[in-house]
Residue frames as a rotation matrix with the C-alpha (Angstrom) as fourth column:
UNK 1
-0.288 -0.424 -0.859 150.22
-0.874 -0.250 0.417 102.39
-0.391 0.870 -0.299 135.46
UNK 2
-0.878 -0.012 0.479 149.10
0.083 0.981 0.177 98.79
-0.472 0.195 -0.860 135.16
UNK 3
0.121 0.991 0.049 145.59
0.394 -0.003 -0.919 99.95
-0.911 0.131 -0.391 134.32
UNK 4
0.386 -0.031 -0.922 146.87
-0.660 -0.708 -0.252 102.16
-0.645 0.706 -0.293 131.50
UNK 5
-0.639 -0.723 -0.263 149.09
-0.701 0.407 0.585 99.43
-0.316 0.558 -0.768 130.05
UNK 6
-0.622 0.474 0.623 146.13
0.385 0.878 -0.284 97.04
-0.682 0.063 -0.729 129.91
UNK 7
0.413 0.798 -0.439 144.26
-0.007 -0.479 -0.878 99.59
-0.911 0.365 -0.192 127.79
UNK 8
0.367 -0.393 -0.843 146.92
-0.907 -0.352 -0.231 99.49
-0.206 0.849 -0.486 125.08
UNK 9
0.877 0.001 0.480 147.20
0.036 0.997 -0.068 96.01
-0.479 0.077 0.874 123.65
UNK 10
0.705 -0.682 0.195 150.72
0.450 0.219 -0.866 95.09
0.547 0.698 0.461 122.63
UNK 11
-0.137 -0.748 0.650 152.36
-0.313 -0.589 -0.745 97.03
0.940 -0.306 -0.153 125.48
UNK 12
0.735 0.335 -0.590 153.12
0.463 0.387 0.797 96.26
0.496 -0.859 0.129 129.12
UNK 13
-0.208 -0.866 -0.454 155.31
0.934 -0.038 -0.356 97.36
0.291 -0.498 0.817 131.99
UNK 14
-0.009 0.122 -0.992 155.72
0.652 -0.752 -0.099 100.65
-0.758 -0.648 -0.073 133.74
UNK 15
-0.205 0.066 -0.977 154.54
-0.393 -0.919 0.021 103.54
-0.896 0.388 0.214 131.54
UNK 16
0.735 0.546 0.403 153.45
0.078 0.522 -0.850 101.01
-0.674 0.656 0.340 128.89
UNK 17
0.395 -0.674 -0.624 156.94
-0.842 -0.537 0.047 101.18
-0.366 0.507 -0.780 127.37
UNK 18
-0.604 -0.623 0.497 157.67
-0.401 0.776 0.487 97.49
-0.689 0.095 -0.718 126.83
UNK 19
-0.066 0.554 -0.830 156.48
-0.993 0.048 0.111 96.12
0.102 0.831 0.547 123.49
UNK 20
-0.283 0.080 0.956 154.95
-0.279 0.946 -0.162 92.66
-0.918 -0.313 -0.245 123.58
UNK 21
-0.576 -0.031 -0.817 155.16
-0.810 -0.116 0.575 91.50
-0.112 0.993 0.041 120.01
UNK 22
-0.963 0.220 -0.156 153.59
0.184 0.959 0.215 88.07
0.196 0.178 -0.964 120.56
UNK 23
-0.506 0.822 -0.261 150.44
0.258 -0.145 -0.955 89.74
-0.823 -0.551 -0.138 121.93
UNK 24
-0.145 0.441 -0.886 149.70
-0.783 -0.598 -0.170 90.94
-0.605 0.669 0.432 118.40
UNK 25
0.388 0.278 0.879 149.67
0.079 0.940 -0.332 87.30
-0.918 0.198 0.343 117.16
UNK 26
0.110 -0.405 -0.908 152.18
-0.836 -0.531 0.136 87.87
-0.537 0.744 -0.397 114.35
UNK 27
-0.832 -0.489 0.262 152.59
-0.308 0.800 0.514 84.18
-0.461 0.347 -0.817 113.47
UNK 28
0.011 0.842 -0.540 150.31
-0.989 -0.070 -0.129 82.98
-0.146 0.536 0.832 110.68
UNK 29
0.209 0.190 -0.959 149.12
-0.658 0.753 0.005 79.59
0.723 0.631 0.283 109.47
UNK 30
0.891 0.299 -0.342 149.17
0.029 0.713 0.701 77.97
0.453 -0.634 0.627 112.91
UNK 31
-0.088 -0.994 -0.071 152.69
0.318 0.039 -0.947 79.09
0.944 -0.106 0.313 113.87
UNK 32
0.719 0.281 -0.636 153.49
0.676 -0.072 0.733 79.63
0.160 -0.957 -0.242 117.54
UNK 33
0.501 -0.454 0.737 155.16
-0.109 -0.878 -0.467 82.78
0.858 0.154 -0.489 118.87
UNK 34
0.374 -0.487 -0.789 158.06
0.924 0.269 0.272 82.95
0.080 -0.831 0.550 121.33
UNK 35
0.984 -0.011 0.175 158.92
-0.031 -0.993 0.112 86.31
0.173 -0.116 -0.978 122.86
UNK 36
0.135 -0.984 -0.116 162.57
0.916 0.168 -0.364 87.30
0.377 -0.057 0.924 122.70
UNK 37
-0.350 -0.333 -0.875 164.24
0.796 -0.598 -0.090 90.29
-0.494 -0.729 0.475 124.34
UNK 38
-0.468 0.137 -0.873 163.63
-0.272 -0.962 -0.004 92.82
-0.841 0.235 0.488 121.55
UNK 39
-0.582 0.228 -0.780 161.85
-0.781 0.109 0.615 90.68
0.225 0.967 0.115 119.00
UNK 40
0.331 0.669 0.665 159.73
-0.680 0.658 -0.323 87.57
-0.654 -0.346 0.673 118.52
UNK 41
-0.796 -0.543 -0.269 160.30
-0.588 0.586 0.557 84.20
-0.144 0.602 -0.786 116.87
UNK 42
0.349 0.933 -0.084 157.68
-0.915 0.321 -0.246 82.13
-0.203 0.162 0.966 115.06
UNK 43
-0.738 -0.395 0.547 157.86
-0.268 0.916 0.299 78.34
-0.619 0.074 -0.782 115.00
UNK 44
-0.297 0.622 -0.724 156.09
-0.954 -0.216 0.206 77.46
-0.028 0.753 0.658 111.77
UNK 45
0.366 0.502 0.783 153.88
-0.332 0.857 -0.394 74.48
-0.869 -0.116 0.481 111.07
UNK 46
-0.476 -0.565 0.674 154.97
0.396 0.547 0.737 72.12
-0.786 0.618 -0.037 108.28
UNK 47
0.081 0.460 0.884 154.45
0.995 0.008 -0.096 73.67
-0.051 0.888 -0.458 104.86
UNK 48
0.887 0.235 0.398 155.18
0.270 -0.962 -0.032 77.28
0.375 0.136 -0.917 105.88
UNK 49
-0.057 -0.946 -0.320 158.30
0.998 -0.048 -0.035 79.37
0.018 -0.321 0.947 106.46
UNK 50
-0.072 -0.064 0.995 159.34
0.338 -0.940 -0.036 83.01
0.938 0.334 0.089 106.89
UNK 51
-0.880 -0.338 0.333 159.52
-0.125 -0.512 -0.850 85.43
0.457 -0.790 0.409 109.83
UNK 52
-0.493 0.779 0.387 155.74
-0.794 -0.221 -0.567 85.21
-0.356 -0.587 0.727 110.37
UNK 53
-0.662 0.169 0.730 155.11
0.193 0.980 -0.052 81.78
-0.724 0.106 -0.682 108.72
UNK 54
0.267 0.817 -0.511 153.44
-0.300 -0.434 -0.850 83.52
-0.916 0.380 0.129 105.79
UNK 55
-0.130 -0.394 -0.910 155.45
-0.988 -0.030 0.154 81.91
-0.088 0.918 -0.386 102.97
UNK 56
0.831 0.441 0.340 154.20
-0.407 0.897 -0.170 78.55
-0.380 0.003 0.925 101.70
UNK 57
-0.293 -0.933 0.208 156.97
-0.526 0.339 0.780 76.05
-0.798 0.119 -0.590 101.10
UNK 58
-0.162 0.141 -0.977 157.16
-0.955 0.228 0.191 74.34
0.250 0.963 0.098 97.75
UNK 59
0.665 0.549 0.506 155.42
-0.695 0.703 0.150 70.96
-0.274 -0.451 0.849 98.21
UNK 60
0.865 -0.365 -0.345 157.97
0.103 0.802 -0.589 68.97
0.491 0.473 0.731 96.22
UNK 61
-0.171 -0.929 0.330 160.82
-0.354 -0.254 -0.900 70.51
0.919 -0.271 -0.286 98.22
UNK 62
0.026 0.278 0.960 159.00
-0.996 -0.070 0.047 69.78
0.080 -0.958 0.276 101.47
UNK 63
0.775 0.358 0.520 158.50
-0.420 0.907 0.003 66.11
-0.471 -0.221 0.854 100.61
UNK 64
-0.233 -0.959 -0.163 161.69
-0.742 0.067 0.667 65.79
-0.629 0.277 -0.727 98.52
UNK 65
0.474 0.579 0.664 159.86
-0.041 0.768 -0.639 63.84
-0.880 0.275 0.387 95.80
UNK 66
0.788 -0.176 -0.590 161.89
-0.615 -0.231 -0.754 64.85
-0.003 0.957 -0.290 92.72
UNK 67
0.596 -0.545 0.590 164.24
0.190 0.809 0.556 62.08
-0.780 -0.219 0.586 91.55
UNK 68
0.330 -0.537 0.776 167.16
0.909 0.401 -0.109 61.63
-0.253 0.742 0.621 89.16
UNK 69
-0.654 -0.743 -0.142 168.55
0.703 -0.666 0.249 65.15
-0.280 0.063 0.958 89.51
UNK 70
0.005 0.750 0.662 165.23
0.784 -0.413 0.463 66.91
0.620 0.517 -0.590 88.83
UNK 71
-0.962 -0.264 0.077 164.65
0.185 -0.828 -0.529 70.46
0.203 -0.495 0.845 90.05
UNK 72
-0.169 0.929 -0.328 161.55
0.976 0.113 -0.184 71.45
-0.133 -0.352 -0.926 92.02
UNK 73
-0.994 -0.059 0.094 159.87
0.077 -0.978 0.193 74.67
0.080 0.199 0.977 90.80
UNK 74
-0.538 0.831 0.139 156.47
-0.840 -0.542 -0.015 75.85
0.063 -0.125 0.990 92.10
UNK 75
0.060 0.595 0.802 155.41
-0.674 0.616 -0.407 72.36
-0.736 -0.516 0.438 93.15
UNK 76
0.958 0.247 -0.143 156.47
-0.263 0.568 -0.780 70.69
-0.111 0.785 0.609 89.89
UNK 77
0.222 -0.905 0.362 159.51
0.151 0.399 0.904 68.53
-0.963 -0.146 0.225 89.23
UNK 78
0.694 -0.147 -0.705 161.45
-0.703 -0.349 -0.619 69.65
-0.155 0.925 -0.346 86.15
UNK 79
0.806 -0.289 0.517 162.99
0.199 0.954 0.225 66.45
-0.558 -0.078 0.826 84.86
UNK 80
-0.158 -0.914 -0.373 166.47
-0.570 -0.224 0.790 66.04
-0.806 0.338 -0.486 83.46
UNK 81
-0.074 0.061 -0.995 167.02
-0.975 0.207 0.085 64.48
0.211 0.976 0.044 80.05
UNK 82
-0.578 -0.090 -0.811 165.83
-0.277 0.957 0.091 60.84
0.768 0.277 -0.578 79.75
UNK 83
-0.860 0.347 -0.374 163.40
0.502 0.444 -0.742 61.01
-0.091 -0.826 -0.556 82.72
UNK 84
-0.534 0.778 0.332 159.69
-0.282 -0.534 0.797 61.77
0.798 0.332 0.504 83.00
UNK 85
-0.066 0.629 -0.774 156.73
0.757 0.537 0.372 61.46
0.650 -0.562 -0.512 85.38
UNK 86
0.784 0.470 0.406 155.42
0.124 -0.759 0.639 63.65
0.608 -0.451 -0.653 88.19
UNK 87
0.851 -0.518 0.084 158.53
-0.177 -0.133 0.975 62.84
-0.494 -0.845 -0.205 90.26
UNK 88
0.403 -0.680 -0.612 160.89
-0.893 -0.148 -0.424 62.19
0.198 0.718 -0.667 87.30
UNK 89
-0.051 -0.379 0.924 161.16
-0.660 0.707 0.253 58.57
-0.749 -0.597 -0.286 88.38
UNK 90
0.680 0.360 0.639 160.33
0.207 0.741 -0.639 57.02
-0.703 0.567 0.429 85.01
UNK 91
-0.385 -0.913 -0.135 163.19
-0.018 -0.139 0.990 56.51
-0.923 0.383 0.037 82.58
UNK 92
0.741 0.492 -0.457 162.81
-0.446 -0.148 -0.883 57.28
-0.502 0.858 0.110 78.88
UNK 93
0.447 -0.581 0.681 164.62
0.649 0.734 0.201 54.96
-0.616 0.352 0.705 76.48
UNK 94
-0.069 -0.572 -0.818 167.36
-0.426 -0.724 0.542 56.71
-0.902 0.385 -0.193 74.55
UNK 95
0.573 0.391 0.721 166.22
0.445 0.590 -0.674 56.10
-0.689 0.706 0.165 70.99
UNK 96
-0.425 -0.719 -0.550 168.62
-0.308 -0.457 0.835 56.47
-0.851 0.524 -0.027 68.10
UNK 97
0.689 0.704 0.174 167.15
0.003 0.238 -0.971 56.59
-0.725 0.669 0.162 64.62
UNK 98
-0.520 -0.789 0.326 168.95
0.328 0.168 0.930 55.53
-0.789 0.590 0.172 61.50
UNK 99
0.450 0.659 -0.602 167.93
-0.312 -0.516 -0.798 57.65
-0.837 0.547 -0.026 58.54
UNK 100
-0.255 -0.465 0.848 168.38
0.644 0.572 0.508 56.14
-0.721 0.676 0.153 55.11
UNK 101
-0.295 0.101 -0.950 168.60
-0.526 -0.848 0.073 58.24
-0.798 0.521 0.303 51.96
């Protein structure tokens, strides 16, 4: 039976009944696979997440660059009121205008 199981990649054991999920290289983007009893686990490289490391992480979340309460969305910091800049680190002066009639 060993000869038969070697013919079918992804299977091993007597009667080729044991699934070897890591043999199919499910982890993407440089992730490494660890075989578990009935499943597999991918250890992802920095910048990727998900069951098979196929989901890119948001760069500003990964590096935690947004400041002053800004929210990171799709790699861009959305600044709160009175802040600006790529990381929302630059303060904007609160300007009050006096209007005369």
